[in-house]
N, C-alpha and C positions, 0 to 999 in steps of 0.2 A: 791136241787134247780138247774135248768138248767142254765148253764153259757151262757151269750151272747157271740157270736163270732163277730169279726170285720165285717164279712159278714152281720150280722144282723143290722148293723148301717147304717143310711143314712148320709154319711159323706160329700156329696157335699156342698161346700161353708161353711162348718163348721170348727171351730177351734178344732183340735183334738190333745190332749196331749197324747204323747206316751212315756211310761216308757220303755227304752231300757237298755241293759247291755253293755256299752262300756268300761267296766273295763278291758282293754286289756293289755298284757305285752308289755313294751316298753324298748328301750335303747337309750342312747344319743350317736349319731355318727356324727362327724363333726360339733358339735354345734347344731344339729337338733335332735328332737325326732323322733325315728324310731319305728314303730310298728313291733314287732317280730312275732306276731300271730294275724291275723285279723279275725279269725273265728267268733267271737261274732258279729263283725260289719257286716260281710257278711250275717250272719244268720238273721239279722234284715231287710235285703233288701226286701224280699217279702212283709212284712207289709208296709214298707216305700213306695215302688213302687206302691202298691195297692192304698194307700192314694193319692199319686201323680196322678195316672191315673184316680181316681174318683173325682178329683177336691177339695180335702180337703186342708186346711192350716195345715200342719203337724208341731207340736212343740215337738221336741225330748228332753228328759231329762234323765240324767244318773249320776251315781257316778263314780269316778275314783280315785283309791288309798285311802289312809287314812289321809286326811288333818286335821281331828279332829275338824271340825266345824269352820274353818277359812281359808281364801284364802291363798293358797300356789302355787306359780307360776308353779312349776314342775308338779302339778296335774291339770293344766288347761285343759279343753276339746278342746281348740282351735285347736291343732294339729289333734285331732280326727275328728273335723269338716272338716278340710282341706282334710284329707284322705277320708272321706265320699264323699266329692265333686268329687274326682277322680273316685269313684265307680259309682255314679249315674249320672255323667256328667251334673251336675246342681249345681249352687251356693248354698251353705248352709249358711244361715244367722246366724251369731254367736252373741249371747247376752253375754256380759261380766259380767252380773248380772243374778242371778237366779230368783229373784222376784223384783217387784218394777217398777219404771218409765221406765228403759231401755227396759226390755222385753215387757212391756205394749205397748210402742210406736212401737217396732218391729212388734208385732203381729197385731197391728192396721193397719199397712201399708202392711201386707202380701197379696198376691194375691192367688187365687185358684191354687193349685199345688205347691206352694212354700214350702220349708223345712227350718225350723229354729232349732237351737240347743242352749239350755240354758247352762250356765256355771255350773260347777260341783255342784251337789246337796249337797254334803258333805262340801262345803264351808260354809254352813248354819248350825248352831247347831240344828235347828229345824228339820232337816231331820232325823237323827238317833234317836232323842228323840220323833219322831212322834208327834211333836207339832201341835195342831189343827190350830193355827194361821198361821203357815207356810204352812200347807196343804191347808188351805182356800185360801191363797195368790197364791199358785200354781194353784189351781182349777180355780181361776178367769181369768186365761189366756186362758182357753179353754171352749168349749161347751160339748165335749165328752172326755172320758178317755179310753185309751187302754193300757193294761199291756202286754208287750212282753219281759219282763226281767226275763226269767226263772231262771237265775243264782242268782237273788236277791229276788226271790219270797218267800223265807223262812224267810225274815226279815220284821218285823212289823215297817216299816219306813213311814214317811209322804207321800212319793211318791208312795208307794206300797199299803198302807192300809188307812191312814188318808184321802187322797185325795178323795177316793170313796164316802165319806159322803157329799161332796160338789159339785158333778157333777150330771147331770140328768141321764146319762147312763154310765156304765162301761162295758168293754168287753175284751176278751183275743185276743192277736195278733196271727199271724200264727205260730210263733216259739213256743209260749206258748202252743198253741193247739197241735202242733206236739210232743213236749216233754211230755205233759200230757198223750197223747196217748201211747207213748213208755213206760212210767211209768206204766200205767194201764195194757197194754198188757204184759209187763215183769213181773209184780207182780201177775196177775191173772192166767197166764199160762206160767210159766217160763220153759225154756228148761233146761235139766239136763245134766251134773252137772252145777249148777247155781252159778256163781261167782260174788260177789259184790266187786267193787273197790271204795274205799272212800279216798279222800284226804282232804286238807284244814288244818287249824291251830288248831281248837278247838274241843275237844271231846264233850264239852257241847253243841255245835251246832248240833251234830249228834246223841244225846242220843236216841231220839224217832225213828229216822231212823234205827239205829243199832238194837234196841230192836225189832222193827217190822220185820226187815229182818232176824233176827235170826230164825224166824218161817219158812222161805222158803229157805234160802241160804245153799249151801253145803260148800262154801268157802267165807270168808270175807278177803279181802286184804286191809291193811291200809297203806297209804302213807302220804306224807306231814308232816308238823310240828306236827300234832296230833299223829303221830306214836311215837314221843319222850315221850309223856305222858305214853303210854302203855309200852314202853321199860323201862322207869324209874320205873314203877309199878312192873315190873318183876325183878328189881334189876340191870338192865344194865346201867352203867354210860353213860350219854349223854352230858357231858361237860357243856358248857354254852348255849346249845340249848334251844329253846323256849319250855317250859313245863307248863302245867296247874297244878301247885302243889296242888291246892285244889281239883283236880279231880282224884287224884291217887287212892283213894278208889273206885271211880266209875269205873275207868279203870279196876281195879282188879275184880270188880263185873261183868263187861261185859266179861272179859276173862274167868271167872268161868262159866258164863252163856253159853258161846260158848262151853266150855269143856263138860258141862252136856248134851248139846243138840247135841253133835257130830259134831259141825261146826268147820271146820279148820279155825283158826283165825291167819292169817299170817302177820307178821311184817317185815320190811326191814331187809335183812341179810347183808347189807353193807351200807356205807354212804360216801358222799363227804363232807369234813369238811373245814371250813374257820375260820379265827380269828374273823370276824365280818360280818354281813349281810349288804353289800353295794356293789353297782356296782363297778367292778374293783378290788375287794378284791381277794387275791390269794387263790385258792383252791388247797391245797398241797397234801392231803392224802386221799386215799380211804381206809376205814377201814371196817373190818368185825365185826359187833356188837356181833356176837355169837361165833366166832372162833378165829383164830390166833391173830388178832390185839386186841381183847378184847372189846374196847369201843371207844367212841369219847373222845379225850384228854381234860383234864381240860382247861378251858378258851377258847375252840374252839366250833364251832357250826356246826351241821349237816344241810346241805342245800339240799341234794338230795340223792337218793338211786338208783344205776344203775342196780342191778340184780333182782329187785323186780318182774317185769313181767315175766322174764325168769324163775325165781324160781317157780312162780305160774303155768306156763305152764308145768313145769317138774312134779310138784306135782299133777296137775289135767289135764292130757291130754284130749283134746276134750271139755274142759269147754267152756261155753257160757258166755262171760263177760257181766255184767250189771253194768254200771258205774254211780256212784253218782256224787255229786258236789265236787269241791275243787281241788286245784293244788297239784301235787305230787312233785314239785320242785320249788325252789324259782326263780321267774321270773327276779329278779334283777341280776342273774348270767346267762348271755346269753347261756353259754355252758350247764348249767343244764336245762334251759328252752327248749333248742333245743333237749336235750336227752329225756325230757318229751314228746315233740311233736313226736319224732321218735317212742317212745313206743306206743303213741296213734295211730300212723299210722299202727301199727301191729294189731290193734283191728278192728273189723268190723265197717263199716261206722256209723251205728246207735249208736254203743257204744261210738265212738269217739265224736259224737256230744254232748253227755251228760257229758263228763268229763271236 
């Protein structure tokens, strides 16, 4: 079935609900929230500006962090709205509620070309549960729906899946279109040697992707917290690092599958460890998970790996990176997040956009 594009919609004077991905890394500096990487916000601008230029009433919605279905002040989207204001040079109307009377009144008084931002979708338990009542309440705020949240497109949540049942027309935004084209082109005719880079925290989120890419990839590079599950499956101690203990057998299955198909399956060869995952925690030791240092120490957690990309380039010179989703470093540690960004800057532009 052919997907509708934003260009296919008549948006003038219409209320357009836009699912964006504003789940950006931040840090607290001088008592204020500072965005450390605004890539996801900037990549939503073509869609937002198109709607503004074509006289739509644009209602943005996004998740931010993991508030677990209840309001948590540090996960409010208000600072993101303030930052967006500075990029589009136009006030962004902020709704401190996601559904209900507050956003209804805001939308009712919007003018053509206005932009509003709803409070964090995940402040509502119905978002991650894909609750139809919550999806219907969201849909009631708009006439049309546009999904431009590529980074959240794999999740069956109310704002990405459920809402489409309650609006007249749904379409893809410009970022979604662009990323789907990169995926299609990269998978249908990949350059060789073909390297896949996957980060994030859960192996279970990437099972289908990993198995599908085994058919085409020459090298698969695993980063982020999901690497801990693979390392533990190989018998390498990972201390108190986040691990999906119930997915160890699955990790071994994927490692064996890669071996049988001749795919290089590369895990981090070092780590930066800390006593706990929180902003400001001391990162004391860089350890080599396979060589002299042995493993992450008991009670400590791995938050990043520094030599991962260099290791891959050495193993596969001339490789063409194809990046999947997920972070390779914990964004609550600014130094690790910056190192991740520096690694991404060494990738081609198209690859960087997808990581």
